[in-house]
mmJSON file of the N, C-alpha and C atoms, coordinates in Angstrom:
{"data_MODEL":{"atom_site":{
"group_PDB":["ATOM","ATOM","ATOM","ATOM","ATOM","ATOM","ATOM","ATOM","ATOM","ATOM","ATOM","ATOM","ATOM","ATOM","ATOM","ATOM","ATOM","ATOM","ATOM","ATOM","ATOM","ATOM","ATOM","ATOM","ATOM","ATOM","ATOM","ATOM","ATOM","ATOM","ATOM","ATOM","ATOM","ATOM","ATOM","ATOM","ATOM","ATOM","ATOM","ATOM","ATOM","ATOM","ATOM","ATOM","ATOM","ATOM","ATOM","ATOM","ATOM","ATOM","ATOM","ATOM","ATOM","ATOM","ATOM","ATOM","ATOM","ATOM","ATOM","ATOM","ATOM","ATOM","ATOM","ATOM","ATOM","ATOM","ATOM","ATOM","ATOM","ATOM","ATOM","ATOM","ATOM","ATOM","ATOM","ATOM","ATOM","ATOM","ATOM","ATOM","ATOM","ATOM","ATOM","ATOM","ATOM","ATOM","ATOM","ATOM","ATOM","ATOM","ATOM","ATOM","ATOM","ATOM","ATOM","ATOM","ATOM","ATOM","ATOM","ATOM","ATOM","ATOM","ATOM","ATOM","ATOM","ATOM","ATOM","ATOM","ATOM","ATOM","ATOM","ATOM","ATOM","ATOM","ATOM","ATOM","ATOM","ATOM","ATOM","ATOM","ATOM","ATOM","ATOM","ATOM","ATOM","ATOM","ATOM","ATOM","ATOM","ATOM","ATOM","ATOM","ATOM","ATOM","ATOM","ATOM","ATOM","ATOM","ATOM","ATOM","ATOM","ATOM","ATOM","ATOM","ATOM","ATOM","ATOM","ATOM","ATOM","ATOM","ATOM","ATOM","ATOM","ATOM","ATOM","ATOM","ATOM","ATOM","ATOM","ATOM","ATOM","ATOM","ATOM","ATOM","ATOM","ATOM","ATOM","ATOM","ATOM","ATOM","ATOM","ATOM","ATOM","ATOM","ATOM","ATOM","ATOM","ATOM","ATOM","ATOM","ATOM","ATOM","ATOM","ATOM","ATOM","ATOM","ATOM","ATOM","ATOM","ATOM","ATOM","ATOM","ATOM","ATOM","ATOM","ATOM","ATOM","ATOM","ATOM","ATOM","ATOM","ATOM","ATOM","ATOM","ATOM","ATOM","ATOM","ATOM","ATOM","ATOM","ATOM","ATOM","ATOM"],
"id":[1,2,3,4,5,6,7,8,9,10,11,12,13,14,15,16,17,18,19,20,21,22,23,24,25,26,27,28,29,30,31,32,33,34,35,36,37,38,39,40,41,42,43,44,45,46,47,48,49,50,51,52,53,54,55,56,57,58,59,60,61,62,63,64,65,66,67,68,69,70,71,72,73,74,75,76,77,78,79,80,81,82,83,84,85,86,87,88,89,90,91,92,93,94,95,96,97,98,99,100,101,102,103,104,105,106,107,108,109,110,111,112,113,114,115,116,117,118,119,120,121,122,123,124,125,126,127,128,129,130,131,132,133,134,135,136,137,138,139,140,141,142,143,144,145,146,147,148,149,150,151,152,153,154,155,156,157,158,159,160,161,162,163,164,165,166,167,168,169,170,171,172,173,174,175,176,177,178,179,180,181,182,183,184,185,186,187,188,189,190,191,192,193,194,195,196,197,198,199,200,201,202,203,204,205,206,207,208,209,210,211,212,213],
"type_symbol":["N","C","C","N","C","C","N","C","C","N","C","C","N","C","C","N","C","C","N","C","C","N","C","C","N","C","C","N","C","C","N","C","C","N","C","C","N","C","C","N","C","C","N","C","C","N","C","C","N","C","C","N","C","C","N","C","C","N","C","C","N","C","C","N","C","C","N","C","C","N","C","C","N","C","C","N","C","C","N","C","C","N","C","C","N","C","C","N","C","C","N","C","C","N","C","C","N","C","C","N","C","C","N","C","C","N","C","C","N","C","C","N","C","C","N","C","C","N","C","C","N","C","C","N","C","C","N","C","C","N","C","C","N","C","C","N","C","C","N","C","C","N","C","C","N","C","C","N","C","C","N","C","C","N","C","C","N","C","C","N","C","C","N","C","C","N","C","C","N","C","C","N","C","C","N","C","C","N","C","C","N","C","C","N","C","C","N","C","C","N","C","C","N","C","C","N","C","C","N","C","C","N","C","C","N","C","C","N","C","C","N","C","C"],
"label_atom_id":["N","CA","C","N","CA","C","N","CA","C","N","CA","C","N","CA","C","N","CA","C","N","CA","C","N","CA","C","N","CA","C","N","CA","C","N","CA","C","N","CA","C","N","CA","C","N","CA","C","N","CA","C","N","CA","C","N","CA","C","N","CA","C","N","CA","C","N","CA","C","N","CA","C","N","CA","C","N","CA","C","N","CA","C","N","CA","C","N","CA","C","N","CA","C","N","CA","C","N","CA","C","N","CA","C","N","CA","C","N","CA","C","N","CA","C","N","CA","C","N","CA","C","N","CA","C","N","CA","C","N","CA","C","N","CA","C","N","CA","C","N","CA","C","N","CA","C","N","CA","C","N","CA","C","N","CA","C","N","CA","C","N","CA","C","N","CA","C","N","CA","C","N","CA","C","N","CA","C","N","CA","C","N","CA","C","N","CA","C","N","CA","C","N","CA","C","N","CA","C","N","CA","C","N","CA","C","N","CA","C","N","CA","C","N","CA","C","N","CA","C","N","CA","C","N","CA","C","N","CA","C","N","CA","C","N","CA","C","N","CA","C","N","CA","C","N","CA","C"],
"label_alt_id":[null,null,null,null,null,null,null,null,null,null,null,null,null,null,null,null,null,null,null,null,null,null,null,null,null,null,null,null,null,null,null,null,null,null,null,null,null,null,null,null,null,null,null,null,null,null,null,null,null,null,null,null,null,null,null,null,null,null,null,null,null,null,null,null,null,null,null,null,null,null,null,null,null,null,null,null,null,null,null,null,null,null,null,null,null,null,null,null,null,null,null,null,null,null,null,null,null,null,null,null,null,null,null,null,null,null,null,null,null,null,null,null,null,null,null,null,null,null,null,null,null,null,null,null,null,null,null,null,null,null,null,null,null,null,null,null,null,null,null,null,null,null,null,null,null,null,null,null,null,null,null,null,null,null,null,null,null,null,null,null,null,null,null,null,null,null,null,null,null,null,null,null,null,null,null,null,null,null,null,null,null,null,null,null,null,null,null,null,null,null,null,null,null,null,null,null,null,null,null,null,null,null,null,null,null,null,null,null,null,null,null,null,null],
"label_comp_id":["UNK","UNK","UNK","UNK","UNK","UNK","UNK","UNK","UNK","UNK","UNK","UNK","UNK","UNK","UNK","UNK","UNK","UNK","UNK","UNK","UNK","UNK","UNK","UNK","UNK","UNK","UNK","UNK","UNK","UNK","UNK","UNK","UNK","UNK","UNK","UNK","UNK","UNK","UNK","UNK","UNK","UNK","UNK","UNK","UNK","UNK","UNK","UNK","UNK","UNK","UNK","UNK","UNK","UNK","UNK","UNK","UNK","UNK","UNK","UNK","UNK","UNK","UNK","UNK","UNK","UNK","UNK","UNK","UNK","UNK","UNK","UNK","UNK","UNK","UNK","UNK","UNK","UNK","UNK","UNK","UNK","UNK","UNK","UNK","UNK","UNK","UNK","UNK","UNK","UNK","UNK","UNK","UNK","UNK","UNK","UNK","UNK","UNK","UNK","UNK","UNK","UNK","UNK","UNK","UNK","UNK","UNK","UNK","UNK","UNK","UNK","UNK","UNK","UNK","UNK","UNK","UNK","UNK","UNK","UNK","UNK","UNK","UNK","UNK","UNK","UNK","UNK","UNK","UNK","UNK","UNK","UNK","UNK","UNK","UNK","UNK","UNK","UNK","UNK","UNK","UNK","UNK","UNK","UNK","UNK","UNK","UNK","UNK","UNK","UNK","UNK","UNK","UNK","UNK","UNK","UNK","UNK","UNK","UNK","UNK","UNK","UNK","UNK","UNK","UNK","UNK","UNK","UNK","UNK","UNK","UNK","UNK","UNK","UNK","UNK","UNK","UNK","UNK","UNK","UNK","UNK","UNK","UNK","UNK","UNK","UNK","UNK","UNK","UNK","UNK","UNK","UNK","UNK","UNK","UNK","UNK","UNK","UNK","UNK","UNK","UNK","UNK","UNK","UNK","UNK","UNK","UNK","UNK","UNK","UNK","UNK","UNK","UNK"],
"label_asym_id":["A","A","A","A","A","A","A","A","A","A","A","A","A","A","A","A","A","A","A","A","A","A","A","A","A","A","A","A","A","A","A","A","A","A","A","A","A","A","A","A","A","A","A","A","A","A","A","A","A","A","A","A","A","A","A","A","A","A","A","A","A","A","A","A","A","A","A","A","A","A","A","A","A","A","A","A","A","A","A","A","A","A","A","A","A","A","A","A","A","A","A","A","A","A","A","A","A","A","A","A","A","A","A","A","A","A","A","A","A","A","A","A","A","A","A","A","A","A","A","A","A","A","A","A","A","A","A","A","A","A","A","A","A","A","A","A","A","A","A","A","A","A","A","A","A","A","A","A","A","A","A","A","A","A","A","A","A","A","A","A","A","A","A","A","A","A","A","A","A","A","A","A","A","A","A","A","A","A","A","A","A","A","A","A","A","A","A","A","A","A","A","A","A","A","A","A","A","A","A","A","A","A","A","A","A","A","A","A","A","A","A","A","A"],
"label_entity_id":["1","1","1","1","1","1","1","1","1","1","1","1","1","1","1","1","1","1","1","1","1","1","1","1","1","1","1","1","1","1","1","1","1","1","1","1","1","1","1","1","1","1","1","1","1","1","1","1","1","1","1","1","1","1","1","1","1","1","1","1","1","1","1","1","1","1","1","1","1","1","1","1","1","1","1","1","1","1","1","1","1","1","1","1","1","1","1","1","1","1","1","1","1","1","1","1","1","1","1","1","1","1","1","1","1","1","1","1","1","1","1","1","1","1","1","1","1","1","1","1","1","1","1","1","1","1","1","1","1","1","1","1","1","1","1","1","1","1","1","1","1","1","1","1","1","1","1","1","1","1","1","1","1","1","1","1","1","1","1","1","1","1","1","1","1","1","1","1","1","1","1","1","1","1","1","1","1","1","1","1","1","1","1","1","1","1","1","1","1","1","1","1","1","1","1","1","1","1","1","1","1","1","1","1","1","1","1","1","1","1","1","1","1"],
"label_seq_id":[1,1,1,2,2,2,3,3,3,4,4,4,5,5,5,6,6,6,7,7,7,8,8,8,9,9,9,10,10,10,11,11,11,12,12,12,13,13,13,14,14,14,15,15,15,16,16,16,17,17,17,18,18,18,19,19,19,20,20,20,21,21,21,22,22,22,23,23,23,24,24,24,25,25,25,26,26,26,27,27,27,28,28,28,29,29,29,30,30,30,31,31,31,32,32,32,33,33,33,34,34,34,35,35,35,36,36,36,37,37,37,38,38,38,39,39,39,40,40,40,41,41,41,42,42,42,43,43,43,44,44,44,45,45,45,46,46,46,47,47,47,48,48,48,49,49,49,50,50,50,51,51,51,52,52,52,53,53,53,54,54,54,55,55,55,56,56,56,57,57,57,58,58,58,59,59,59,60,60,60,61,61,61,62,62,62,63,63,63,64,64,64,65,65,65,66,66,66,67,67,67,68,68,68,69,69,69,70,70,70,71,71,71],
"pdbx_PDB_ins_code":[null,null,null,null,null,null,null,null,null,null,null,null,null,null,null,null,null,null,null,null,null,null,null,null,null,null,null,null,null,null,null,null,null,null,null,null,null,null,null,null,null,null,null,null,null,null,null,null,null,null,null,null,null,null,null,null,null,null,null,null,null,null,null,null,null,null,null,null,null,null,null,null,null,null,null,null,null,null,null,null,null,null,null,null,null,null,null,null,null,null,null,null,null,null,null,null,null,null,null,null,null,null,null,null,null,null,null,null,null,null,null,null,null,null,null,null,null,null,null,null,null,null,null,null,null,null,null,null,null,null,null,null,null,null,null,null,null,null,null,null,null,null,null,null,null,null,null,null,null,null,null,null,null,null,null,null,null,null,null,null,null,null,null,null,null,null,null,null,null,null,null,null,null,null,null,null,null,null,null,null,null,null,null,null,null,null,null,null,null,null,null,null,null,null,null,null,null,null,null,null,null,null,null,null,null,null,null,null,null,null,null,null,null],
"Cartn_x":[36.928,36.643,36.055,36.872,36.563,36.652,36.048,36.185,36.758,37.936,38.221,39.04,39.198,39.407,40.686,41.526,42.884,42.741,41.349,41.172,41.694,41.957,42.659,44.129,44.489,46.094,46.5,45.617,45.486,46.012,46.018,46.202,45.065,45.033,43.814,44.409,43.195,43.265,44.564,44.593,45.69,47.096,47.189,48.597,48.921,47.777,47.697,48.325,47.656,48.129,49.342,49.905,51.299,52.155,52.069,52.752,52.659,51.492,51.314,52.403,52.062,53.172,54.508,55.058,56.35,56.951,56.081,56.368,56.606,55.851,55.795,57.02,57.395,58.564,59.789,59.891,60.97,61.133,60.231,60.306,59.85,59.16,58.724,58.244,58.781,58.161,58.434,59.354,59.799,58.715,57.799,56.749,55.896,55.312,54.536,55.596,56.786,57.732,57.927,58.101,58.509,57.196,56.052,54.748,54.355,54.739,54.804,55.513,56.895,58.065,57.45,57.027,56.467,55.29,54.487,53.409,53.78,54.676,55.304,56.073,56.638,57.168,56.121,55.201,54.008,53.707,53.486,52.675,53.95,54.804,56.14,56.366,56.032,56.026,55.191,53.585,52.424,52.666,53.212,53.28,54.12,55.47,56.111,55.685,54.804,54.251,53.272,52.558,51.673,52.167,53.522,54.237,54.745,54.957,55.724,54.443,53.165,52.034,51.693,51.635,51.646,52.596,53.631,54.941,54.767,54.114,54.226,52.826,51.602,50.546,50.557,51.73,51.724,52.598,53.684,54.482,53.741,52.85,52.094,51.089,50.326,49.574,50.56,51.706,52.527,53.021,53.373,53.794,52.307,51.16,50.005,49.9,49.848,49.511,50.663,51.808,52.795,52.904,52.251,52.262,50.719,49.724,48.724,49.025,50.147,50.534,51.034,51.874,52.528,51.891,50.712,49.747,49.001],
"Cartn_y":[173.472,172.197,172.764,172.695,172.742,174.081,174.589,175.949,176.098,176.025,176.0,177.178,177.464,178.582,179.386,178.186,178.758,179.264,179.593,180.02,181.054,182.003,183.523,183.29,182.115,182.17,181.458,180.829,180.349,178.866,178.319,176.993,175.855,174.858,174.031,172.782,171.819,170.668,169.907,169.793,168.934,169.4,170.993,171.228,171.157,171.102,170.659,169.434,168.299,166.935,166.799,167.405,167.27,167.634,168.945,169.421,168.382,167.776,166.711,165.842,165.218,163.858,164.098,165.179,165.946,166.055,166.514,166.541,165.427,164.331,163.057,162.367,162.615,161.782,162.183,163.697,164.404,164.202,164.422,164.246,162.657,162.134,161.012,160.744,160.225,159.885,161.205,161.963,163.211,164.449,164.362,164.97,165.697,164.796,165.143,166.123,165.559,166.608,167.828,168.021,168.991,170.05,169.37,170.144,170.715,169.952,170.137,171.478,171.478,172.245,173.648,173.568,174.759,175.697,174.519,175.206,175.938,175.364,175.899,177.178,177.132,178.358,179.622,179.156,180.346,180.695,179.948,180.022,181.006,180.775,181.602,182.862,182.868,184.377,185.423,184.588,185.424,185.762,185.029,185.332,186.421,186.554,187.5,188.726,188.924,190.137,190.719,189.888,190.126,190.847,190.509,191.479,192.539,192.412,194.021,194.82,194.298,195.248,195.718,194.916,195.553,196.289,196.175,197.162,198.202,198.415,199.629,200.492,199.566,200.287,200.811,200.324,200.821,202.173,202.044,203.444,204.256,204.474,205.161,205.801,204.863,205.262,205.991,205.77,206.262,207.669,207.923,209.145,209.953,209.333,210.224,210.779,209.96,210.36,211.216,211.244,212.019,213.416,213.443,214.644,215.59,214.659,215.291,215.65,215.304,215.733,216.93,217.287,218.221,219.589,219.485,220.472,221.185],
"Cartn_z":[-16.34,-15.735,-14.418,-13.517,-11.932,-11.512,-10.929,-10.482,-8.687,-8.715,-7.463,-6.893,-5.742,-5.268,-5.604,-6.533,-6.742,-8.151,-8.555,-10.176,-10.354,-9.213,-9.296,-9.537,-9.049,-9.419,-10.84,-11.266,-12.864,-12.546,-11.373,-10.831,-10.967,-11.689,-11.68,-11.114,-11.447,-10.874,-11.406,-12.341,-12.892,-12.405,-12.236,-11.899,-10.644,-9.596,-8.215,-8.206,-8.951,-8.948,-9.345,-10.264,-10.575,-9.661,-8.956,-7.791,-6.799,-6.468,-5.434,-5.565,-6.896,-7.264,-7.107,-7.684,-7.65,-6.234,-5.217,-3.747,-3.263,-3.67,-2.844,-3.383,-4.84,-5.392,-4.783,-4.536,-3.843,-2.548,-1.736,-0.373,0.368,-0.102,0.27,1.316,2.22,3.643,4.653,4.235,5.084,4.996,4.076,3.513,4.902,5.355,6.72,7.834,7.82,8.986,8.146,6.85,6.312,6.312,6.145,6.3,7.646,8.582,10.037,10.354,9.965,10.301,9.607,8.301,7.601,8.187,8.824,9.685,10.939,11.694,12.855,12.505,11.356,10.939,10.773,10.059,9.936,11.307,12.145,13.44,13.875,14.105,14.614,13.905,12.804,12.019,12.374,12.438,12.645,14.038,14.966,16.565,16.598,15.829,15.928,15.098,14.497,13.639,14.497,15.346,15.98,17.42,17.839,18.928,18.416,17.101,16.677,16.537,15.939,15.936,17.382,18.227,19.736,20.468,19.957,20.493,19.766,18.66,17.688,18.4,18.629,18.91,20.363,21.256,22.76,22.699,21.555,21.391,20.974,20.102,19.647,20.937,21.399,22.417,23.44,23.93,24.849,24.107,23.147,22.372,22.385,22.103,22.176,23.659,24.604,26.054,26.654,26.154,26.521,26.01,24.755,23.846,24.578,25.08,25.798,26.826,27.607,29.04,28.857,27.793,27.743,27.224,26.76,26.299,27.448],
"occupancy":[1.0,1.0,1.0,1.0,1.0,1.0,1.0,1.0,1.0,1.0,1.0,1.0,1.0,1.0,1.0,1.0,1.0,1.0,1.0,1.0,1.0,1.0,1.0,1.0,1.0,1.0,1.0,1.0,1.0,1.0,1.0,1.0,1.0,1.0,1.0,1.0,1.0,1.0,1.0,1.0,1.0,1.0,1.0,1.0,1.0,1.0,1.0,1.0,1.0,1.0,1.0,1.0,1.0,1.0,1.0,1.0,1.0,1.0,1.0,1.0,1.0,1.0,1.0,1.0,1.0,1.0,1.0,1.0,1.0,1.0,1.0,1.0,1.0,1.0,1.0,1.0,1.0,1.0,1.0,1.0,1.0,1.0,1.0,1.0,1.0,1.0,1.0,1.0,1.0,1.0,1.0,1.0,1.0,1.0,1.0,1.0,1.0,1.0,1.0,1.0,1.0,1.0,1.0,1.0,1.0,1.0,1.0,1.0,1.0,1.0,1.0,1.0,1.0,1.0,1.0,1.0,1.0,1.0,1.0,1.0,1.0,1.0,1.0,1.0,1.0,1.0,1.0,1.0,1.0,1.0,1.0,1.0,1.0,1.0,1.0,1.0,1.0,1.0,1.0,1.0,1.0,1.0,1.0,1.0,1.0,1.0,1.0,1.0,1.0,1.0,1.0,1.0,1.0,1.0,1.0,1.0,1.0,1.0,1.0,1.0,1.0,1.0,1.0,1.0,1.0,1.0,1.0,1.0,1.0,1.0,1.0,1.0,1.0,1.0,1.0,1.0,1.0,1.0,1.0,1.0,1.0,1.0,1.0,1.0,1.0,1.0,1.0,1.0,1.0,1.0,1.0,1.0,1.0,1.0,1.0,1.0,1.0,1.0,1.0,1.0,1.0,1.0,1.0,1.0,1.0,1.0,1.0,1.0,1.0,1.0,1.0,1.0,1.0],
"B_iso_or_equiv":[0.0,0.0,0.0,0.0,0.0,0.0,0.0,0.0,0.0,0.0,0.0,0.0,0.0,0.0,0.0,0.0,0.0,0.0,0.0,0.0,0.0,0.0,0.0,0.0,0.0,0.0,0.0,0.0,0.0,0.0,0.0,0.0,0.0,0.0,0.0,0.0,0.0,0.0,0.0,0.0,0.0,0.0,0.0,0.0,0.0,0.0,0.0,0.0,0.0,0.0,0.0,0.0,0.0,0.0,0.0,0.0,0.0,0.0,0.0,0.0,0.0,0.0,0.0,0.0,0.0,0.0,0.0,0.0,0.0,0.0,0.0,0.0,0.0,0.0,0.0,0.0,0.0,0.0,0.0,0.0,0.0,0.0,0.0,0.0,0.0,0.0,0.0,0.0,0.0,0.0,0.0,0.0,0.0,0.0,0.0,0.0,0.0,0.0,0.0,0.0,0.0,0.0,0.0,0.0,0.0,0.0,0.0,0.0,0.0,0.0,0.0,0.0,0.0,0.0,0.0,0.0,0.0,0.0,0.0,0.0,0.0,0.0,0.0,0.0,0.0,0.0,0.0,0.0,0.0,0.0,0.0,0.0,0.0,0.0,0.0,0.0,0.0,0.0,0.0,0.0,0.0,0.0,0.0,0.0,0.0,0.0,0.0,0.0,0.0,0.0,0.0,0.0,0.0,0.0,0.0,0.0,0.0,0.0,0.0,0.0,0.0,0.0,0.0,0.0,0.0,0.0,0.0,0.0,0.0,0.0,0.0,0.0,0.0,0.0,0.0,0.0,0.0,0.0,0.0,0.0,0.0,0.0,0.0,0.0,0.0,0.0,0.0,0.0,0.0,0.0,0.0,0.0,0.0,0.0,0.0,0.0,0.0,0.0,0.0,0.0,0.0,0.0,0.0,0.0,0.0,0.0,0.0,0.0,0.0,0.0,0.0,0.0,0.0],
"pdbx_formal_charge":[null,null,null,null,null,null,null,null,null,null,null,null,null,null,null,null,null,null,null,null,null,null,null,null,null,null,null,null,null,null,null,null,null,null,null,null,null,null,null,null,null,null,null,null,null,null,null,null,null,null,null,null,null,null,null,null,null,null,null,null,null,null,null,null,null,null,null,null,null,null,null,null,null,null,null,null,null,null,null,null,null,null,null,null,null,null,null,null,null,null,null,null,null,null,null,null,null,null,null,null,null,null,null,null,null,null,null,null,null,null,null,null,null,null,null,null,null,null,null,null,null,null,null,null,null,null,null,null,null,null,null,null,null,null,null,null,null,null,null,null,null,null,null,null,null,null,null,null,null,null,null,null,null,null,null,null,null,null,null,null,null,null,null,null,null,null,null,null,null,null,null,null,null,null,null,null,null,null,null,null,null,null,null,null,null,null,null,null,null,null,null,null,null,null,null,null,null,null,null,null,null,null,null,null,null,null,null,null,null,null,null,null,null],
"auth_seq_id":[1,1,1,2,2,2,3,3,3,4,4,4,5,5,5,6,6,6,7,7,7,8,8,8,9,9,9,10,10,10,11,11,11,12,12,12,13,13,13,14,14,14,15,15,15,16,16,16,17,17,17,18,18,18,19,19,19,20,20,20,21,21,21,22,22,22,23,23,23,24,24,24,25,25,25,26,26,26,27,27,27,28,28,28,29,29,29,30,30,30,31,31,31,32,32,32,33,33,33,34,34,34,35,35,35,36,36,36,37,37,37,38,38,38,39,39,39,40,40,40,41,41,41,42,42,42,43,43,43,44,44,44,45,45,45,46,46,46,47,47,47,48,48,48,49,49,49,50,50,50,51,51,51,52,52,52,53,53,53,54,54,54,55,55,55,56,56,56,57,57,57,58,58,58,59,59,59,60,60,60,61,61,61,62,62,62,63,63,63,64,64,64,65,65,65,66,66,66,67,67,67,68,68,68,69,69,69,70,70,70,71,71,71],
"auth_comp_id":["UNK","UNK","UNK","UNK","UNK","UNK","UNK","UNK","UNK","UNK","UNK","UNK","UNK","UNK","UNK","UNK","UNK","UNK","UNK","UNK","UNK","UNK","UNK","UNK","UNK","UNK","UNK","UNK","UNK","UNK","UNK","UNK","UNK","UNK","UNK","UNK","UNK","UNK","UNK","UNK","UNK","UNK","UNK","UNK","UNK","UNK","UNK","UNK","UNK","UNK","UNK","UNK","UNK","UNK","UNK","UNK","UNK","UNK","UNK","UNK","UNK","UNK","UNK","UNK","UNK","UNK","UNK","UNK","UNK","UNK","UNK","UNK","UNK","UNK","UNK","UNK","UNK","UNK","UNK","UNK","UNK","UNK","UNK","UNK","UNK","UNK","UNK","UNK","UNK","UNK","UNK","UNK","UNK","UNK","UNK","UNK","UNK","UNK","UNK","UNK","UNK","UNK","UNK","UNK","UNK","UNK","UNK","UNK","UNK","UNK","UNK","UNK","UNK","UNK","UNK","UNK","UNK","UNK","UNK","UNK","UNK","UNK","UNK","UNK","UNK","UNK","UNK","UNK","UNK","UNK","UNK","UNK","UNK","UNK","UNK","UNK","UNK","UNK","UNK","UNK","UNK","UNK","UNK","UNK","UNK","UNK","UNK","UNK","UNK","UNK","UNK","UNK","UNK","UNK","UNK","UNK","UNK","UNK","UNK","UNK","UNK","UNK","UNK","UNK","UNK","UNK","UNK","UNK","UNK","UNK","UNK","UNK","UNK","UNK","UNK","UNK","UNK","UNK","UNK","UNK","UNK","UNK","UNK","UNK","UNK","UNK","UNK","UNK","UNK","UNK","UNK","UNK","UNK","UNK","UNK","UNK","UNK","UNK","UNK","UNK","UNK","UNK","UNK","UNK","UNK","UNK","UNK","UNK","UNK","UNK","UNK","UNK","UNK"],
"auth_asym_id":["A","A","A","A","A","A","A","A","A","A","A","A","A","A","A","A","A","A","A","A","A","A","A","A","A","A","A","A","A","A","A","A","A","A","A","A","A","A","A","A","A","A","A","A","A","A","A","A","A","A","A","A","A","A","A","A","A","A","A","A","A","A","A","A","A","A","A","A","A","A","A","A","A","A","A","A","A","A","A","A","A","A","A","A","A","A","A","A","A","A","A","A","A","A","A","A","A","A","A","A","A","A","A","A","A","A","A","A","A","A","A","A","A","A","A","A","A","A","A","A","A","A","A","A","A","A","A","A","A","A","A","A","A","A","A","A","A","A","A","A","A","A","A","A","A","A","A","A","A","A","A","A","A","A","A","A","A","A","A","A","A","A","A","A","A","A","A","A","A","A","A","A","A","A","A","A","A","A","A","A","A","A","A","A","A","A","A","A","A","A","A","A","A","A","A","A","A","A","A","A","A","A","A","A","A","A","A","A","A","A","A","A","A"],
"auth_atom_id":["N","CA","C","N","CA","C","N","CA","C","N","CA","C","N","CA","C","N","CA","C","N","CA","C","N","CA","C","N","CA","C","N","CA","C","N","CA","C","N","CA","C","N","CA","C","N","CA","C","N","CA","C","N","CA","C","N","CA","C","N","CA","C","N","CA","C","N","CA","C","N","CA","C","N","CA","C","N","CA","C","N","CA","C","N","CA","C","N","CA","C","N","CA","C","N","CA","C","N","CA","C","N","CA","C","N","CA","C","N","CA","C","N","CA","C","N","CA","C","N","CA","C","N","CA","C","N","CA","C","N","CA","C","N","CA","C","N","CA","C","N","CA","C","N","CA","C","N","CA","C","N","CA","C","N","CA","C","N","CA","C","N","CA","C","N","CA","C","N","CA","C","N","CA","C","N","CA","C","N","CA","C","N","CA","C","N","CA","C","N","CA","C","N","CA","C","N","CA","C","N","CA","C","N","CA","C","N","CA","C","N","CA","C","N","CA","C","N","CA","C","N","CA","C","N","CA","C","N","CA","C","N","CA","C","N","CA","C","N","CA","C","N","CA","C","N","CA","C"],
"pdbx_PDB_model_num":[1,1,1,1,1,1,1,1,1,1,1,1,1,1,1,1,1,1,1,1,1,1,1,1,1,1,1,1,1,1,1,1,1,1,1,1,1,1,1,1,1,1,1,1,1,1,1,1,1,1,1,1,1,1,1,1,1,1,1,1,1,1,1,1,1,1,1,1,1,1,1,1,1,1,1,1,1,1,1,1,1,1,1,1,1,1,1,1,1,1,1,1,1,1,1,1,1,1,1,1,1,1,1,1,1,1,1,1,1,1,1,1,1,1,1,1,1,1,1,1,1,1,1,1,1,1,1,1,1,1,1,1,1,1,1,1,1,1,1,1,1,1,1,1,1,1,1,1,1,1,1,1,1,1,1,1,1,1,1,1,1,1,1,1,1,1,1,1,1,1,1,1,1,1,1,1,1,1,1,1,1,1,1,1,1,1,1,1,1,1,1,1,1,1,1,1,1,1,1,1,1,1,1,1,1,1,1,1,1,1,1,1,1]
}}}
């Protein structure tokens, strides 16, 4: 039928519409605030992951610098 980017997950247009209708029925007017909260959570998670990556990189650089100084 339609070849959307969701094809690799086996989810078609009809399934997405059904999921959307169920979400509207369950959450109604709270759906925008729930989506906003979820988006903020994803942003915070990515920010935390970025900070962890930076910490690990700086620790590795410090270790490399210290090991080069001792040689």
